[in-house]
TORPA-4810 file (N, C-alpha, C, O; in nm, 3 decimals):
<nodes>
NODE_1_8.340_8.011_6.042_8.395_8.144_6.027_8.482_8.147_5.901_8.560_8.054_5.878_M
NODE_2_8.468_8.252_5.821_8.542_8.260_5.696_8.688_8.297_5.720_8.724_8.346_5.827_S
NODE_3_8.769_8.273_5.621_8.913_8.296_5.632_8.956_8.423_5.559_9.068_8.431_5.510_K
NODE_4_8.868_8.523_5.552_8.903_8.648_5.485_9.003_8.726_5.569_9.001_8.721_5.692_H
NODE_5_9.091_8.800_5.501_9.185_8.888_5.569_9.108_9.007_5.623_9.010_9.052_5.563_T
NODE_6_9.151_9.058_5.736_9.085_9.171_5.800_9.154_9.300_5.756_9.276_9.308_5.751_I
NODE_7_9.073_9.401_5.725_9.122_9.530_5.679_9.222_9.589_5.777_9.323_9.647_5.737_V
NODE_8_9.194_9.576_5.906_9.279_9.636_6.008_9.419_9.577_6.012_9.508_9.636_6.072_E
NODE_9_9.440_9.461_5.949_9.572_9.398_5.948_9.660_9.446_5.833_9.779_9.416_5.831_H
NODE_10_9.604_9.519_5.738_9.681_9.567_5.623_9.705_9.717_5.631_9.628_9.791_5.694_L
NODE_11_9.812_9.761_5.567_9.842_9.903_5.562_9.754_9.969_5.457_9.741_9.919_5.345_Q
NODE_12_9.693_10.083_5.493_9.606_10.152_5.398_9.675_10.277_5.344_9.760_10.337_5.409_S
NODE_13_9.635_10.314_5.225_9.684_10.433_5.156_9.562_10.521_5.132_9.480_10.490_5.045_F
NODE_14_9.549_10.630_5.208_9.429_10.712_5.212_9.444_10.835_5.125_9.540_10.911_5.140_D
NODE_15_9.349_10.857_5.034_9.354_10.972_4.944_9.335_11.103_5.021_9.388_11.206_4.981_V
NODE_16_9.259_11.098_5.131_9.233_11.219_5.207_9.358_11.266_5.283_9.373_11.386_5.308_H
NODE_17_9.446_11.175_5.319_9.574_11.212_5.381_9.659_11.286_5.278_9.720_11.388_5.311_V
NODE_18_9.663_11.236_5.155_9.738_11.305_5.049_9.681_11.445_5.023_9.755_11.540_5.002_L
NODE_19_9.550_11.454_5.024_9.484_11.582_4.999_9.519_11.683_5.109_9.546_11.799_5.081_H
NODE_20_9.517_11.637_5.236_9.552_11.725_5.348_9.700_11.764_5.345_9.736_11.873_5.390_R
NODE_21_9.785_11.677_5.292_9.928_11.707_5.280_9.955_11.811_5.172_10.063_11.869_5.168_M
NODE_22_9.857_11.835_5.086_9.876_11.929_4.976_9.941_11.867_4.854_9.992_11.938_4.769_G
NODE_23_9.938_11.735_4.845_10.004_11.666_4.734_9.920_11.664_4.608_9.973_11.639_4.500_A
NODE_24_9.790_11.690_4.618_9.701_11.677_4.502_9.672_11.813_4.440_9.558_11.858_4.436_L
NODE_25_9.777_11.877_4.392_9.765_12.007_4.326_9.800_11.991_4.179_9.841_11.883_4.135_R
NODE_26_9.783_12.098_4.105_9.806_12.092_3.961_9.952_12.062_3.925_9.975_11.974_3.842_E
NODE_27_10.052_12.130_3.982_10.189_12.094_3.945_10.227_11.959_4.006_10.173_11.918_4.108_P
NODE_28_10.320_11.892_3.942_10.367_11.762_3.987_10.450_11.779_4.115_10.543_11.860_4.118_L
NODE_29_10.417_11.703_4.219_10.487_11.709_4.346_10.549_11.573_4.371_10.483_11.470_4.353_V
NODE_30_10.676_11.570_4.411_10.746_11.445_4.434_10.787_11.433_4.581_10.837_11.529_4.640_S
NODE_31_10.764_11.316_4.638_10.802_11.286_4.775_10.894_11.164_4.771_10.846_11.051_4.761_Y
NODE_32_11.027_11.184_4.780_11.118_11.070_4.769_11.127_10.984_4.895_11.165_10.867_4.884_P
NODE_33_11.093_11.035_5.012_11.110_10.959_5.137_10.975_10.927_5.200_10.949_10.970_5.312_M
NODE_34_10.890_10.854_5.131_10.758_10.822_5.185_10.757_10.694_5.266_10.655_10.658_5.323_V
NODE_35_10.870_10.624_5.272_10.875_10.497_5.344_10.856_10.515_5.494_10.826_10.419_5.564_S
NODE_36_10.874_10.639_5.544_10.849_10.663_5.686_10.701_10.650_5.718_10.664_10.597_5.823_F
NODE_37_10.616_10.698_5.628_10.472_10.693_5.651_10.411_10.564_5.597_10.328_10.502_5.663_R
NODE_38_10.451_10.525_5.476_10.397_10.405_5.412_10.513_10.311_5.382_10.583_10.328_5.282_W
NODE_39_10.531_10.212_5.468_10.642_10.119_5.446_10.615_10.037_5.320_10.501_10.004_5.290_S
NODE_40_10.720_10.005_5.250_10.705_9.930_5.126_10.706_10.021_5.004_10.726_9.973_4.892_G
NODE_41_10.683_10.151_5.024_10.686_10.246_4.913_10.814_10.328_4.922_10.854_10.371_5.031_M
NODE_42_10.877_10.350_4.808_11.002_10.422_4.805_10.981_10.566_4.757_11.042_10.659_4.810_V
NODE_43_10.897_10.584_4.658_10.879_10.716_4.598_10.732_10.738_4.566_10.661_10.646_4.526_R
NODE_44_10.687_10.862_4.584_10.551_10.902_4.552_10.557_11.032_4.473_10.618_11.130_4.517_L
NODE_45_10.493_11.033_4.357_10.481_11.153_4.276_10.333_11.173_4.249_10.264_11.080_4.207_T
NODE_46_10.285_11.295_4.273_10.141_11.317_4.261_10.110_11.452_4.198_10.188_11.546_4.209_A
NODE_47_9.997_11.458_4.134_9.937_11.585_4.092_9.787_11.572_4.109_9.740_11.479_4.176_N
NODE_48_9.710_11.662_4.050_9.565_11.664_4.072_9.494_11.543_4.012_9.384_11.510_4.056_K
NODE_49_9.554_11.476_3.914_9.484_11.371_3.840_9.541_11.232_3.856_9.476_11.134_3.817_W
NODE_50_9.663_11.220_3.912_9.719_11.086_3.928_9.825_11.084_4.037_9.881_11.186_4.075_R
NODE_51_9.851_10.962_4.086_9.955_10.937_4.185_10.041_10.823_4.131_9.990_10.715_4.101_V
NODE_52_10.171_10.848_4.119_10.266_10.745_4.075_10.343_10.696_4.196_10.400_10.775_4.271_D
NODE_53_10.345_10.565_4.215_10.414_10.505_4.328_10.523_10.411_4.280_10.507_10.342_4.179_L
NODE_54_10.633_10.408_4.353_10.739_10.311_4.330_10.755_10.232_4.459_10.773_10.289_4.567_T
NODE_55_10.748_10.100_4.447_10.756_10.013_4.565_10.899_9.967_4.586_10.982_9.976_4.495_F
NODE_56_10.928_9.918_4.704_11.060_9.869_4.740_11.102_9.752_4.651_11.221_9.731_4.626_R
NODE_57_11.004_9.675_4.603_11.033_9.561_4.517_11.075_9.603_4.376_11.116_9.519_4.297_S
NODE_58_11.064_9.732_4.345_11.098_9.781_4.212_10.976_9.802_4.124_10.985_9.867_4.020_G
NODE_59_10.863_9.748_4.163_10.740_9.765_4.086_10.689_9.908_4.100_10.717_9.976_4.199_A
NODE_60_10.616_9.952_4.001_10.556_10.085_4.007_10.408_10.075_3.970_10.367_9.981_3.901_S
NODE_61_10.331_10.170_4.015_10.188_10.170_3.990_10.139_10.314_3.976_10.181_10.402_4.051_Q
NODE_62_10.052_10.336_3.880_9.987_10.465_3.863_9.843_10.453_3.909_9.769_10.366_3.863_T
NODE_63_9.804_10.540_3.999_9.667_10.542_4.049_9.603_10.670_4.001_9.653_10.779_4.029_I
NODE_64_9.494_10.659_3.931_9.423_10.776_3.879_9.330_10.829_3.986_9.284_10.755_4.072_W
NODE_65_9.302_10.958_3.978_9.214_11.023_4.074_9.087_11.070_4.005_9.087_11.108_3.888_L
NODE_66_8.979_11.068_4.081_8.850_11.118_4.036_8.805_11.219_4.140_8.826_11.198_4.259_R
NODE_67_8.743_11.327_4.098_8.697_11.431_4.190_8.545_11.440_4.186_8.486_11.439_4.078_W
NODE_68_8.483_11.448_4.303_8.337_11.464_4.309_8.305_11.595_4.379_8.375_11.636_4.472_S
NODE_69_8.198_11.663_4.334_8.162_11.790_4.398_8.102_11.767_4.536_8.030_11.670_4.558_P
NODE_70_8.131_11.856_4.629_8.074_11.852_4.763_7.950_11.940_4.768_7.936_12.031_4.686_C
NODE_71_7.861_11.915_4.862_7.736_11.990_4.869_7.755_12.138_4.899_7.680_12.221_4.847_N
NODE_72_7.853_12.172_4.980_7.873_12.312_5.017_7.996_12.372_4.949_8.065_12.456_5.008_F
NODE_73_8.024_12.329_4.829_8.138_12.381_4.753_8.261_12.296_4.766_8.274_12.214_4.857_G
NODE_74_8.352_12.315_4.674_8.475_12.238_4.674_8.456_12.102_4.607_8.348_12.069_4.560_G
NODE_75_8.564_12.025_4.606_8.561_11.893_4.546_8.635_11.796_4.635_8.727_11.835_4.707_H
NODE_76_8.596_11.669_4.630_8.657_11.565_4.713_8.728_11.465_4.621_8.671_11.418_4.523_R
NODE_77_8.855_11.433_4.654_8.929_11.337_4.570_8.897_11.193_4.605_8.864_11.161_4.719_P
NODE_78_8.907_11.106_4.504_8.888_10.961_4.521_8.992_10.890_4.436_9.021_10.932_4.325_W
NODE_79_9.047_10.782_4.489_9.131_10.694_4.408_9.042_10.614_4.314_8.927_10.585_4.348_F
NODE_80_9.094_10.579_4.197_9.025_10.488_4.107_9.102_10.356_4.114_9.219_10.349_4.075_V
NODE_81_9.036_10.252_4.163_9.101_10.121_4.176_9.137_10.068_4.038_9.055_10.070_3.946_C
NODE_82_9.260_10.019_4.023_9.307_9.965_3.894_9.230_9.841_3.851_9.210_9.819_3.732_D
NODE_83_9.188_9.761_3.947_9.126_9.632_3.914_8.978_9.643_3.880_8.931_9.576_3.788_R
NODE_84_8.903_9.728_3.952_8.758_9.732_3.931_8.706_9.868_3.884_8.587_9.880_3.854_C
NODE_85_8.791_9.968_3.877_8.755_10.101_3.827_8.654_10.173_3.918_8.584_10.262_3.871_N
NODE_86_8.647_10.136_4.046_8.558_10.204_4.141_8.631_10.320_4.208_8.753_10.315_4.225_R
NODE_87_8.556_10.423_4.245_8.612_10.534_4.321_8.612_10.496_4.469_8.507_10.466_4.526_A
NODE_88_8.730_10.497_4.531_8.744_10.456_4.671_8.831_10.557_4.746_8.912_10.627_4.685_V
NODE_89_8.813_10.563_4.876_8.893_10.653_4.959_9.023_10.591_5.005_9.121_10.662_5.027_G
NODE_90_9.026_10.458_5.019_9.146_10.390_5.066_9.181_10.274_4.974_9.093_10.203_4.924_K
NODE_91_9.310_10.257_4.954_9.362_10.140_4.885_9.451_10.067_4.984_9.509_10.129_5.073_L
NODE_92_9.462_9.937_4.970_9.535_9.855_5.066_9.658_9.793_5.000_9.653_9.748_4.886_Y
NODE_93_9.767_9.794_5.075_9.897_9.751_5.025_9.911_9.599_5.034_9.898_9.541_5.142_N
NODE_94_9.937_9.536_4.919_9.959_9.392_4.916_10.108_9.358_4.907_10.144_9.241_4.899_T
NODE_95_10.192_9.459_4.908_10.336_9.438_4.897_10.393_9.491_4.768_10.496_9.559_4.768_G
NODE_96_10.325_9.461_4.656_10.376_9.509_4.527_10.273_9.589_4.449_10.301_9.635_4.339_S
NODE_97_10.154_9.605_4.506_10.052_9.687_4.440_9.947_9.727_4.542_9.942_9.676_4.654_S
NODE_98_9.862_9.820_4.500_9.753_9.866_4.584_9.621_9.832_4.517_9.609_9.842_4.395_L
NODE_99_9.523_9.793_4.596_9.390_9.762_4.543_9.286_9.794_4.651_9.320_9.811_4.768_A
NODE_100_9.160_9.801_4.610_9.053_9.835_4.704_9.012_9.713_4.787_9.055_9.601_4.761_C
NODE_101_8.930_9.738_4.886_8.886_9.634_4.980_8.808_9.523_4.911_8.825_9.406_4.944_R
NODE_102_8.724_9.559_4.816_8.644_9.457_4.747_8.729_9.368_4.657_8.709_9.247_4.651_R
NODE_103_8.823_9.428_4.588_8.908_9.348_4.498_8.996_9.250_4.575_9.022_9.139_4.528_C
NODE_104_9.041_9.290_4.693_9.124_9.202_4.776_9.041_9.110_4.864_9.096_9.028_4.937_L
NODE_105_8.908_9.122_4.858_8.815_9.041_4.936_8.845_9.052_5.085_8.856_8.952_5.156_D
NODE_106_8.857_9.178_5.133_8.886_9.206_5.273_8.757_9.228_5.349_8.656_9.269_5.291_L
NODE_107_8.760_9.202_5.478_8.646_9.224_5.566_8.691_9.311_5.684_8.808_9.310_5.723_R
NODE_108_8.596_9.385_5.740_8.622_9.457_5.864_8.609_9.358_5.980_8.538_9.258_5.969_Y
NODE_109_8.678_9.387_6.089_8.673_9.297_6.205_8.530_9.283_6.256_8.490_9.175_6.300_A
NODE_110_8.452_9.390_6.249_8.314_9.384_6.298_8.227_9.293_6.212_8.125_9.243_6.259_S
NODE_111_8.265_9.271_6.087_8.188_9.183_5.999_8.213_9.036_6.030_8.140_8.949_5.983_Q
NODE_112_8.315_9.007_6.108_8.348_8.868_6.140_8.292_8.825_6.274_8.308_8.709_6.313_R
NODE_113_8.226_8.914_6.345_8.168_8.877_6.474_8.058_8.775_6.456_7.986_8.777_6.357_R
NODE_114_8.045_8.689_6.552_7.939_8.590_6.549_7.808_8.649_6.596_7.803_8.761_6.646_G
NODE_115_7.701_8.572_6.579_7.568_8.617_6.616_7.557_8.642_6.766_7.490_8.736_6.808_A
NODE_116_7.622_8.558_6.846_7.612_8.576_6.991_7.676_8.706_7.035_7.620_8.779_7.116_K
NODE_117_7.793_8.736_6.981_7.862_8.858_7.019_7.781_8.981_6.977_7.774_9.079_7.052_L
NODE_118_7.721_8.977_6.859_7.639_9.089_6.813_7.518_9.107_6.904_7.483_9.219_6.939_Q
NODE_119_7.454_8.998_6.941_7.336_9.006_7.028_7.373_9.061_7.166_7.300_9.142_7.222_A
NODE_120_7.486_9.017_7.220_7.528_9.064_7.352_7.566_9.212_7.348_7.538_9.286_7.442_L
NODE_121_7.629_9.254_7.240_7.663_9.396_7.224_7.537_9.482_7.219_7.533_9.591_7.277_K
NODE_122_7.434_9.432_7.150_7.308_9.506_7.145_7.246_9.517_7.284_7.194_9.623_7.320_L
NODE_123_7.251_9.410_7.361_7.197_9.414_7.497_7.273_9.517_7.582_7.212_9.591_7.659_R
NODE_124_7.405_9.521_7.569_7.483_9.618_7.645_7.452_9.760_7.601_7.446_9.851_7.684_L
NODE_125_7.432_9.779_7.472_7.399_9.913_7.420_7.265_9.962_7.477_7.245_10.083_7.493_R
NODE_126_7.176_9.869_7.507_7.046_9.904_7.563_7.047_9.902_7.716_6.942_9.892_7.779_L
NODE_127_7.168_9.912_7.775_7.187_9.916_7.921_7.139_9.789_7.990_7.093_9.793_8.104_N
NODE_128_7.151_9.678_7.922_7.110_9.550_7.981_7.230_9.468_8.023_7.343_9.515_8.021_G
NODE_129_7.204_9.346_8.062_7.308_9.252_8.101_7.338_9.163_7.980_7.247_9.116_7.913_I
NODE_130_7.465_9.142_7.954_7.506_9.065_7.837_7.494_8.916_7.864_7.594_8.846_7.875_A
NODE_131_7.372_8.870_7.875_7.345_8.729_7.896_7.212_8.695_7.830_7.114_8.769_7.844_S
NODE_132_7.210_8.583_7.759_7.089_8.546_7.686_6.981_8.488_7.778_6.865_8.484_7.739_L
NODE_133_7.017_8.444_7.899_6.915_8.388_7.986_6.849_8.494_8.075_6.756_8.461_8.149_D
NODE_134_6.894_8.618_8.069_6.830_8.728_8.142_6.722_8.790_8.052_6.727_8.778_7.930_K
NODE_135_6.623_8.856_8.116_6.518_8.916_8.035_6.572_9.036_7.959_6.671_9.097_7.999_R
NODE_136_6.506_9.068_7.849_6.552_9.176_7.762_6.536_9.310_7.835_6.435_9.331_7.901_F
NODE_137_6.633_9.401_7.824_6.625_9.528_7.897_6.513_9.618_7.845_6.472_9.608_7.730_P
NODE_138_6.466_9.703_7.933_6.363_9.800_7.891_6.431_9.916_7.818_6.553_9.929_7.819_S
NODE_139_6.349_9.999_7.757_6.401_10.109_7.675_6.477_10.208_7.762_6.423_10.255_7.863_R
NODE_140_6.602_10.242_7.725_6.678_10.341_7.802_6.617_10.480_7.790_6.558_10.514_7.688_P
NODE_141_6.631_10.558_7.895_6.579_10.693_7.894_6.649_10.775_7.786_6.772_10.772_7.776_K
NODE_142_6.572_10.847_7.707_6.627_10.932_7.603_6.637_10.865_7.467_6.664_10.932_7.368_G
NODE_143_6.615_10.734_7.460_6.622_10.664_7.332_6.484_10.666_7.267_6.383_10.638_7.332_M
NODE_144_6.481_10.698_7.139_6.355_10.699_7.066_6.296_10.558_7.062_6.368_10.459_7.057_H
NODE_145_6.163_10.553_7.064_6.094_10.424_7.060_6.126_10.346_6.933_6.148_10.224_6.937_R
NODE_146_6.129_10.417_6.821_6.156_10.349_6.693_6.297_10.289_6.693_6.317_10.179_6.642_R
NODE_147_6.394_10.361_6.750_6.531_10.310_6.758_6.535_10.186_6.847_6.596_10.085_6.811_T
NODE_148_6.470_10.194_6.961_6.468_10.081_7.053_6.400_9.960_6.988_6.450_9.847_6.997_F
NODE_149_6.286_9.983_6.923_6.214_9.873_6.857_6.299_9.808_6.748_6.299_9.686_6.733_D
NODE_150_6.371_9.890_6.672_6.457_9.837_6.566_6.570_9.753_6.624_6.598_9.643_6.575_R
NODE_151_6.635_9.803_6.730_6.744_9.729_6.793_6.693_9.602_6.861_6.761_9.499_6.859_L
NODE_152_6.575_9.610_6.919_6.517_9.492_6.985_6.485_9.383_6.882_6.513_9.266_6.905_R
NODE_153_6.426_9.423_6.769_6.396_9.325_6.662_6.524_9.259_6.612_6.528_9.139_6.588_R
NODE_154_6.627_9.340_6.596_6.755_9.286_6.549_6.814_9.187_6.649_6.861_9.079_6.612_K
NODE_155_6.810_9.224_6.777_6.862_9.135_6.882_6.781_9.008_6.892_6.837_8.899_6.906_A
NODE_156_6.649_9.018_6.884_6.564_8.900_6.893_6.586_8.806_6.775_6.581_8.684_6.791_E
NODE_157_6.610_8.863_6.656_6.639_8.779_6.539_6.771_8.705_6.558_6.782_8.587_6.522_A
NODE_158_6.871_8.773_6.613_7.000_8.708_6.637_6.989_8.601_6.746_7.050_8.495_6.737_L
NODE_159_6.910_8.631_6.849_6.899_8.540_6.962_6.810_8.419_6.934_6.822_8.317_7.002_E
NODE_160_6.722_8.429_6.835_6.628_8.320_6.807_6.703_8.189_6.778_6.667_8.084_6.832_A
NODE_161_6.805_8.195_6.694_6.882_8.074_6.662_6.965_8.028_6.781_6.984_7.909_6.803_D
NODE_162_7.015_8.125_6.858_7.101_8.089_6.971_7.023_8.025_7.085_7.077_7.941_7.157_L
NODE_163_6.898_8.063_7.103_6.817_8.009_7.212_6.793_7.859_7.199_6.773_7.790_7.298_R
NODE_164_6.795_7.809_7.076_6.775_7.666_7.053_6.897_7.585_7.095_6.886_7.465_7.120_E
NODE_165_7.013_7.649_7.102_7.137_7.580_7.136_7.167_7.603_7.284_7.206_7.714_7.321_N
NODE_166_7.151_7.502_7.371_7.173_7.521_7.515_7.317_7.554_7.549_7.344_7.610_7.655_P
NODE_167_7.411_7.521_7.462_7.551_7.553_7.486_7.571_7.704_7.498_7.646_7.750_7.584_H
NODE_168_7.504_7.780_7.413_7.518_7.924_7.416_7.432_7.989_7.524_7.472_8.090_7.582_F
NODE_169_7.319_7.932_7.552_7.223_7.997_7.640_7.272_8.007_7.784_7.256_8.111_7.847_R
NODE_170_7.332_7.902_7.837_7.368_7.901_7.978_7.517_7.920_8.002_7.563_7.912_8.116_Y
NODE_171_7.592_7.945_7.897_7.736_7.965_7.915_7.763_8.103_7.975_7.696_8.201_7.942_R
NODE_172_7.862_8.110_8.063_7.899_8.237_8.126_7.952_8.333_8.019_8.026_8.292_7.930_E
NODE_173_7.914_8.460_8.027_7.953_8.558_7.928_8.096_8.603_7.951_8.135_8.633_8.064_T
NODE_174_8.174_8.609_7.845_8.311_8.659_7.850_8.308_8.806_7.810_8.295_8.838_7.692_D
NODE_175_8.319_8.895_7.907_8.308_9.038_7.881_8.431_9.096_7.810_8.423_9.206_7.754_Y
NODE_176_8.543_9.026_7.812_8.664_9.082_7.751_8.648_9.102_7.600_8.708_9.194_7.544_S
NODE_177_8.568_9.018_7.534_8.550_9.036_7.390_8.450_9.146_7.357_8.440_9.189_7.242_V
NODE_178_8.376_9.193_7.456_8.276_9.297_7.434_8.333_9.436_7.453_8.275_9.533_7.405_L
NODE_179_8.445_9.448_7.521_8.504_9.579_7.550_8.608_9.609_7.443_8.699_9.529_7.422_V
NODE_180_8.598_9.726_7.374_8.699_9.760_7.272_8.834_9.785_7.335_8.845_9.833_7.448_P
NODE_181_8.936_9.750_7.260_9.074_9.768_7.311_9.131_9.899_7.268_9.245_9.931_7.301_R
</nodes>
């Protein structure tokens, strides 16, 4: 298992929250008390094209904004990451600066799941029993055949390697890791 930091463990700075707050307008808007919402930040100044941040450590950062047209009118704001120049919706706080998920080499918790957990989740999604030694469940009522076939192929590919290892095959299933908290 890799030692990447998980996105859910870091504080995120979302451009869409700023947009809903009305901070991304043409005149310059200043928010001196942003530490209630985003700890570690002391001051936020924003307009339609950039966001200036001051951190508790004394460091400051300017984040540029990019706007993309929406299909049914209007425009959607995006942060431009300082490190890679990509348009992103969220930047993550490292303490003294903000950067995107790729630059910080972050992973989502679901990307760290093992093959067994993914296979068992697929079996549960198909109304089956989360055990590799039970037969594969039949197609649930209302599910398209193509969807079922795709999920079954994915589960069988994950289970193929696990079936060779008797440790995984006959071990009792721990359902606590399968239920979201």
